[in-house]
N, C-alpha and C positions, 0 to 999 in steps of 0.2 A: 608613128602609131598613132592613130585617133582617138580622140578622148573616149569616142563610144566603144571601143575597143579595148582599152584600157579600164574601162568601166565595167565593162563585161567580162573581162578576165577575174575583176577584183569579187563582183557578186557570185561567180562561176566559183570561185577559192576561197568565199567564205562560206557558201551552200558546201561546198564538200568538208569543210575543215567543220561545219556544223554538223551533218552526217557521221564523219569520221568520230566527233565526241558521243552524239547521237549512240553509236555503234559498240565502243569504249565500256559504254554507262550499260546498256544491256546485257555486259558479258557479267555472268553474275554466280559468285561461285557459293555453298550453301556450308557450313561448317557442319562437320559429326552432331547428334544430338541436337538438332536445327530445323526447325523447317520456316522457310519466305511463302507468305500469301502473295498471291498475284494479282490486279487488278485488268481487264484490258476495257479500254475506256470508261474508266469507271466502275465495271462491274465484275466481281468476283469469276477466275477465269480458272486460275489452277493451282496449283500446292506444290513448290518445289521441294523436294528433297535433296539428302546431302549429296554435294558433287559440285557439276563443270552443267552449267545451262546459258542457254541467249535466247534472251526476250526480244520481243521483236519492238526495235527503235520507236518513241515517243508514242506507242498505244499499252504498250503492255510498262507496266511497273509495280515494285515491289512496295506494297501499303504496311503489312505486318511481320514483324520476324519474331516469330515462336521456339522460346528454349526450353526443348524438350527434357530437359535434366531434372532431378528432382529439388523442389526449393524449398527452404523453411521461409516459414512469416511466423515474426511476431506477434503474438496476439498481444497487446497492454493490460498492465493492472486495472483492474475494474473492483468496484463494490458490489459483494452479494450479501441477502440475506438467508440462513439457513430455515426450516420449518421452524427451529423454535425462536427465531425472530434477533438471530445472534447477526453480526453484522462482519462477514471475511473478506477476506483481499483475495482475488485470484487473480492471475494470470497462465500465459502457456503459450503454446510452441505448436502449428502447425506444419505438418509436413504434407507438400502433394507436387504433383507433378500432370504439365499439361499431357495429355490424349491424342485429341480432334484437334488440329492448330485451327481449323473453320472455323470451329464452336468457339473456341476460346478466342476467338479475332472477332467474329461475328456476334455472339448470345450473349455477352454483358460487357457492358462498357470495364470495367477493373475489377477478373475475376478473386485477384489479390486482397484488395478492400472488401465484397463481398464474403468471400471469405473467415475475415476477420471482424467483421460484423456478425455474419451468423454464427460464428465459434463462440462470441460474447454473449449474446441473446439466448442461445443453448445452454451453454455453462450456468448462464444465470435461474433460467428457469428448474435446471436439475438438480443444482447448489438449493434451489428452494423449494426441493421437496423433500430435502434430508434432515438429520439433525445433526450438528456441529459436530457430535463425536462421529458421524457415522462419514462426513464428509473425508475426515483423513483415512479412515478404514477401505472407501470405496472410492479412491482416485483413479483406481484401471477402468472401474468399472460408466465414472461418472467421463475419463476420456474414450472408452468405446460408446459408451451413446453420442457423444458431439462427432464422433469420427460418422455414425453411422447417419446420422440427421444430415453432417456435411457432405458426406459421400455422396445421398440421394438429390439437394440440389443444384450437388459441382456436375454432375453427367449431365446434365442441361448445357452449363459451361463449357466440355470438353476436359474435365479438368479430374482427377483423380485424387480423391485423400487419403494419405496412406497413414497418417498419423495424426493423434494430438496430444500432445504430454503436457498435464500440467505441471506448471515450472515450482510456483508458490500457493501455496494454502494457509492463509497470514489470517490466524484468529484478533481482534482486539485485543490489545497490549491488558484491560480488564479482566480475560479470560487466562 
């Protein structure tokens, strides 16, 4: 065997191995309650739903994986001023779910962070319209208003806000 033939066999073998690895990587199994976002040559192509899928090697790739299960997100504690200018500390929990994987992938950089920020600013604004006594009595209405504002914004992100619960509403020690 000549050196040219050996070199040719090595190159063909390497190309075959490269193609085989690409083929194996293109086989995707999407688990239940998940969706994979596929781009073809850098542009959105399709959304893979649960099940077995075969992508075109080297041309298509999964760029986002969205979990469609309900998520809980902790809203950090923040200080708010009531209408009667008393400072209270408020924190909560957001319950949300991705309903449109494409919007959740391309519509916003980080829908979880955006949800937390919007929940905090909305809570601050609502608590600012209430007297201290009413903030304790109206926890449910505060939560409902926060959900309303959050859900309106989250529709653009492909996310549904299911609930917002105030965990703690702590007045200052002097009160």
